[in-house]
C-alpha positions in Angstrom: 120.3 37.0 146.5 117.2 38.6 145.0 114.3 36.3 144.1 113.1 36.6 140.5 111.5 34.1 138.2 113.7 32.6 135.6 112.1 31.3 132.4 113.1 29.9 129.0 110.9 29.4 126.0 112.4 25.9 125.8 110.8 25.0 129.2 108.0 22.5 128.8 105.6 24.6 130.8 106.7 28.0 129.5 103.3 29.1 128.1 101.5 28.3 131.4 104.1 30.0 133.6 104.1 33.1 131.4 100.4 33.3 131.5 100.5 33.1 135.3 103.2 35.8 135.5 101.1 38.2 133.4 97.8 37.6 135.2 96.5 40.6 136.9 93.0 41.1 138.3 92.3 44.8 137.8 88.7 44.5 139.1 88.5 45.4 142.8 86.9 43.0 145.2 83.3 43.2 146.4 84.1 45.0 149.7 86.0 47.8 147.9 83.1 48.2 145.4 80.6 48.4 148.2 82.5 51.0 150.0 83.0 53.1 146.9 79.3 52.8 146.0 78.4 54.0 149.4 80.8 57.0 149.1 79.4 57.9 145.7 75.8 57.8 147.0 76.7 60.0 150.0 78.4 62.6 147.8 75.4 62.6 145.4 73.0 63.0 148.3 74.8 65.3 150.7 77.3 67.1 148.4 79.7 69.4 150.3 78.7 67.9 153.6 79.8 64.5 152.5 83.2 65.8 151.2 83.8 67.5 154.5 83.0 64.4 156.5 85.2 62.1 154.4 88.1 64.6 154.4 88.0 64.9 158.2 87.8 61.1 158.7 90.1 59.9 155.9 92.6 62.7 155.4 92.7 63.7 159.1 92.4 67.4 158.9 89.5 69.7 159.8 88.2 72.0 157.1 85.5 74.2 158.6 83.5 74.8 155.4 83.5 73.7 151.8 85.4 76.9 151.0 88.3 75.5 152.9 88.5 72.6 150.4 89.3 74.8 147.5 93.0 75.7 147.1 93.3 79.5 146.6 94.5 80.5 143.2 97.1 82.7 144.9 98.4 79.7 146.8 98.9 77.8 143.6 100.7 80.7 142.0 102.9 81.3 145.0 104.1 77.7 145.0 106.6 78.3 142.2 108.5 80.7 144.5 108.4 78.3 147.3 110.3 75.5 145.6 114.1 75.4 144.8 115.0 77.1 141.5 116.4 73.8 140.2 113.0 72.1 140.6 111.2 75.1 139.0 113.6 75.0 136.0 113.1 71.2 135.7 109.3 71.6 135.7 109.5 74.3 133.1 111.7 72.3 130.8 109.6 69.2 131.2 106.4 71.2 130.5 108.0 72.7 127.4 108.8 69.3 125.9 105.4 67.8 126.8 103.7 70.8 125.3 105.7 70.6 122.1 104.9 67.0 121.6 101.3 67.5 122.4 101.0 70.2 119.7 101.6 67.6 117.1 98.6 65.5 118.3 95.9 68.1 117.8 93.0 66.9 115.6 91.9 69.3 112.9 88.6 69.8 111.1 88.3 68.4 107.6 85.8 68.1 104.9 85.4 67.1 101.3 82.6 67.0 98.6 81.7 63.9 96.8 80.9 63.7 93.1 77.3 64.8 93.7 78.4 67.9 95.6 77.4 66.6 99.1 79.7 67.9 101.8 81.1 65.3 104.3 83.5 66.1 107.1 84.5 66.2 110.7 84.3 69.0 113.3 86.6 68.8 116.3 85.6 70.4 119.6 87.5 70.5 122.9 85.7 69.3 126.1 84.2 72.0 128.2 85.5 70.9 131.6 87.9 68.1 132.7 88.8 66.8 136.2 92.4 65.9 136.9 93.0 63.5 139.8 96.5 63.8 141.2 97.7 61.1 143.7 98.8 62.5 147.0 99.0 59.8 149.6 102.5 58.3 149.7 104.3 60.8 147.5 104.0 63.9 145.4 103.5 63.5 141.7 104.2 66.8 139.8 105.0 64.8 136.7 101.4 63.4 136.7 100.1 67.0 136.8 102.1 68.0 133.8 101.3 64.8 131.8 97.5 65.1 132.3 97.0 68.9 132.3 99.2 70.0 129.4 97.5 67.9 126.7 94.1 69.2 128.0 95.3 72.7 127.7 96.8 72.2 124.2 93.4 70.8 123.3 91.9 74.1 124.6 89.7 72.5 127.2 87.5 75.2 128.7 88.3 74.6 132.4 90.6 72.2 134.1 89.8 71.2 137.7 92.4 69.5 139.8 91.7 67.4 142.9 94.5 66.2 145.2 94.3 64.5 148.6 96.1 66.3 151.4 96.9 64.0 154.3 96.9 66.0 157.5 96.0 69.0 155.4 99.5 69.4 153.9 99.8 70.7 150.4 102.8 69.8 148.1 104.4 73.0 146.7 105.9 70.9 144.0 102.5 69.6 142.8 101.0 73.1 143.1 103.9 74.6 141.1 103.3 72.0 138.4 99.6 72.9 138.4 100.4 76.6 137.9 102.9 75.9 135.1 100.5 73.5 133.3 97.6 76.0 133.5 95.2 74.3 136.0 92.2 76.6 136.5 91.0 75.5 140.0 92.3 73.1 142.6 90.6 71.2 145.5 92.2 69.5 148.5 90.1 66.4 148.2 91.0 62.8 147.2 89.7 59.2 147.1 86.4 58.0 145.7 84.7 61.1 147.1 86.8 63.3 144.9 85.9 61.3 141.8 82.2 61.4 142.8 82.3 65.1 143.3 83.9 65.6 139.8 81.3 63.3 138.2 78.2 64.7 139.8 79.2 68.0 141.1 78.5 69.5 144.6 77.6 73.0 145.7 81.3 73.9 145.5 82.9 71.5 143.1 81.7 71.8 139.5 80.7 68.6 137.6 83.1 67.8 134.7 82.8 66.0 131.4 85.8 63.7 131.8 88.1 62.5 134.7 91.7 61.7 134.1 94.6 60.8 136.3 95.9 57.8 138.3 95.0 56.8 141.8 94.7 53.9 144.2 92.2 51.0 144.0 89.4 53.2 145.5 90.0 55.9 142.9 90.2 53.3 140.0 87.0 51.6 141.2 85.2 55.0 141.5 86.3 56.0 138.0 84.9 52.7 136.7 81.6 53.3 138.6 81.0 56.8 137.3 81.9 56.0 133.7 78.9 56.8 131.5 78.0 59.8 133.7 81.4 61.1 132.6 84.3 59.9 130.4 87.4 58.5 131.9 90.9 58.1 130.5 91.5 54.4 131.6 91.4 52.1 134.6 95.1 51.6 135.1 96.9 48.6 136.8 100.4 48.4 138.3 103.3 49.9 136.3 105.1 47.6 133.9 108.4 47.4 131.9 109.7 44.9 129.5 113.3 45.2 128.4 114.2 43.5 125.2 118.0 43.2 125.0 120.4 41.6 122.6 123.1 41.2 125.3 125.1 44.2 124.3 124.0 46.7 126.9 125.6 47.1 130.3 123.8 44.8 132.6 123.9 47.4 135.4 121.9 49.7 133.2 119.3 47.0 132.6 119.0 46.1 136.2 118.4 49.8 137.1 115.8 50.0 134.4 114.0 47.1 135.9 114.3 48.7 139.3 112.8 52.0 138.0 109.4 50.4 137.6 109.6 47.9 140.4 110.1 50.6 142.9 106.6 52.0 142.2 104.9 49.3 144.3 105.0 45.6 145.2 102.6 44.7 142.3 104.7 46.4 139.6 106.1 44.2 136.8 109.7 44.2 135.5 110.7 41.7 132.8 113.9 41.2 130.9 113.7 39.3 127.6 116.9 38.3 125.7 118.0 35.7 123.2 121.6 36.0 124.5 122.3 32.8 126.6 124.5 34.5 129.2 122.8 37.9 129.5 120.0 37.0 131.9 122.7 35.6 134.3 124.7 38.8 134.0 121.6 40.9 134.8 120.7 38.7 137.7 124.2 39.3 139.2 123.8 43.1 138.7 120.4 42.9 140.5 122.0 41.2 143.5 124.9 43.7 143.6 122.8 46.8 143.1 119.6 46.1 145.0 121.1 46.7 148.5 122.1 50.2 147.4 118.4 51.2 146.6 116.4 53.3 149.0 113.2 51.4 148.1 114.9 48.0 148.0 112.2 46.3 150.0 109.5 47.3 147.5 111.7 46.5 144.5 112.6 43.1 146.0 108.9 42.3 146.6 107.9 43.4 143.0 110.7 41.3 141.5 109.7 38.3 143.6 106.0 38.5 142.8 105.8 39.5 139.2 109.4 40.0 137.8 111.1 37.6 135.4 114.3 37.1 133.4 113.3 35.3 130.2 115.5 33.7 127.5 114.1 33.2 124.0 115.5 31.1 121.2 115.9 34.0 118.8 114.8 37.6 118.1 111.7 36.5 116.2 110.4 34.5 119.1 111.2 37.4 121.4 109.1 39.7 119.3 106.2 37.3 119.5 106.5 37.3 123.3 106.6 41.1 123.4 103.3 41.3 121.4 101.7 38.8 123.7 102.8 40.7 126.8 101.7 44.1 125.3 103.7 46.0 127.9 103.1 49.5 129.2 106.8 50.4 128.7 109.0 48.5 126.2 112.7 49.1 125.9 114.4 48.0 122.7 117.9 47.9 124.1 119.4 46.5 120.9 121.9 47.6 118.2 119.3 48.5 115.6 116.0 49.2 117.3 114.5 50.9 114.3 114.5 47.5 112.5 112.4 46.0 115.2 109.8 48.7 115.6 107.7 47.6 112.5 107.2 44.2 114.2 105.9 45.6 117.5 102.2 45.6 117.4 101.3 46.0 121.1 103.1 48.4 123.5 102.2 51.6 125.3 105.5 53.4 124.7 108.6 52.2 122.9 112.0 53.3 124.1 114.6 52.8 121.4 118.3 52.1 121.8 120.7 51.5 124.6 120.7 55.1 125.8 117.0 55.6 126.1 116.0 54.8 129.7 112.3 54.5 130.4 112.7 57.0 133.2 113.2 59.8 130.6 109.7 59.1 129.4 108.3 59.4 132.9 109.4 62.9 133.3 110.7 64.9 130.4 111.1 63.2 127.0 107.9 64.7 125.7 105.4 61.8 125.0 102.8 61.1 127.7 103.6 58.8 130.6 99.9 57.9 131.1 99.9 54.5 129.3 97.8 51.4 128.9 98.6 48.6 131.4 97.6 45.0 132.0 97.8 44.1 128.3 95.3 46.8 127.3 97.9 48.2 124.9 96.3 45.6 122.6 93.5 48.0 122.0 94.2 51.3 123.7 96.8 54.2 123.4 98.7 56.7 125.5 96.8 59.7 126.9 97.0 62.5 124.4 95.4 65.7 123.1 92.9 63.6 121.3 91.5 62.4 124.6 90.4 65.9 125.4 88.7 66.5 122.0 85.5 65.1 120.6 84.5 64.7 117.0 81.2 65.6 115.3 80.4 64.3 111.8 79.4 66.9 109.1 76.9 66.0 106.3 75.4 68.6 104.0 73.6 67.0 101.0 73.2 68.9 97.7 69.9 68.6 95.8 71.5 66.0 93.5 73.1 64.2 96.4 69.8 64.0 98.2 68.1 62.5 95.2 70.8 59.9 94.7 71.3 58.9 98.3 67.5 58.8 98.9 67.2 55.7 96.7 69.8 53.8 98.7 68.5 55.0 102.0 64.9 54.1 101.0 65.8 50.5 100.0 67.7 49.9 103.2 65.2 51.5 105.5 62.3 49.6 104.0 64.3 46.5 104.3 64.5 47.2 108.0 60.8 47.9 108.2 61.4 51.6 109.1 59.1 53.3 106.7 59.4 56.8 108.2 63.1 56.7 107.7 62.5 55.8 104.0 59.9 58.5 103.4 62.0 61.1 105.2 64.8 60.5 102.7 62.4 60.2 99.7 60.6 63.5 100.3 63.9 65.3 99.9 64.9 63.2 96.9 63.0 62.8 93.6 59.7 61.7 95.1 60.6 58.0 94.7 58.1 55.8 96.6 56.0 58.6 98.0 53.5 56.1 99.5 
């Protein structure tokens, strides 16, 4: 029988147990930070030589020169012909849907004139160069390539640089094919904190970028946090999460498999069922026990369910919604009869999957919206990755003569109130000469 926490909102210690369940320390420990800092210093100091050294020691292959670290453009292009036609078609369809969704996210320039004729507005500009980190240690993640690269290309980023670790020097044709389809400009066979450092500061071979996106292990996440400020980053992501809110009317086997879909990522992933139906958590528990032995990654799933999984029963739908907003899950499934009626009440969730037929797994690969989502309750203040993350905004101000005269009075009063006389006189001299001394 699978071990999983069982909770009810009527439990005397429910609040405390829920808080313990949700707790996740996303900050790496001192030892990891020290190792990452040392790697970053080495890459900044020695550039390509440091990349070669770390690649030989950590990825266990022997590049001769820094040129060997760059994946030839022809090799990336050829990858499409090296994968099965079925996989190529799936990548193409997923890319098409991701691109169509991303097109709706583009920010546009806008401006207006106030009643004094002063122009105010916003200019939107794509980033010049972005670095995309693609995990490559335990598995290949072509979906990560598509989800990160396509919005950048829709935003019209000038150049997209991909880095991907290659244990034993082996390249994934599936990842390279996705890179070609998504429009990646250059690729490098480097990974870990050293790849993040190279992207942030540049080396003789790897160009410095303006922003780094993409998931990775604890060393990658720690390195991204360390270089933030030198470059932008998308987010520091924690383990994958799913919360399924169900009224009891969905096949419990479906729900069990939805919980498995996130639990199989790693042992720290979180999978939670929340229902106000008295019997449904028991039915899902039975489905978990029956289906878990059939799963290829059953040991990982079992560990995740034991460590951070839960089946929670609430008193009613209203209480369930309050719990959802407290959890602020990365993935939220509304597996209910009328999901649209609940959506206005959801304040905090990375992505909302509506209805009994909408499995979270569709969002991971091909539904269209991005699968790079806020975790560890950060959906309270952040959003999914999108085209807007690859665009920056500049404010536009062009004062008319009348506007300058009018605004100078307000600016002068406020500037002098702050003791900043030069600010005041700068505004006044373009106004009507008010307070010239």
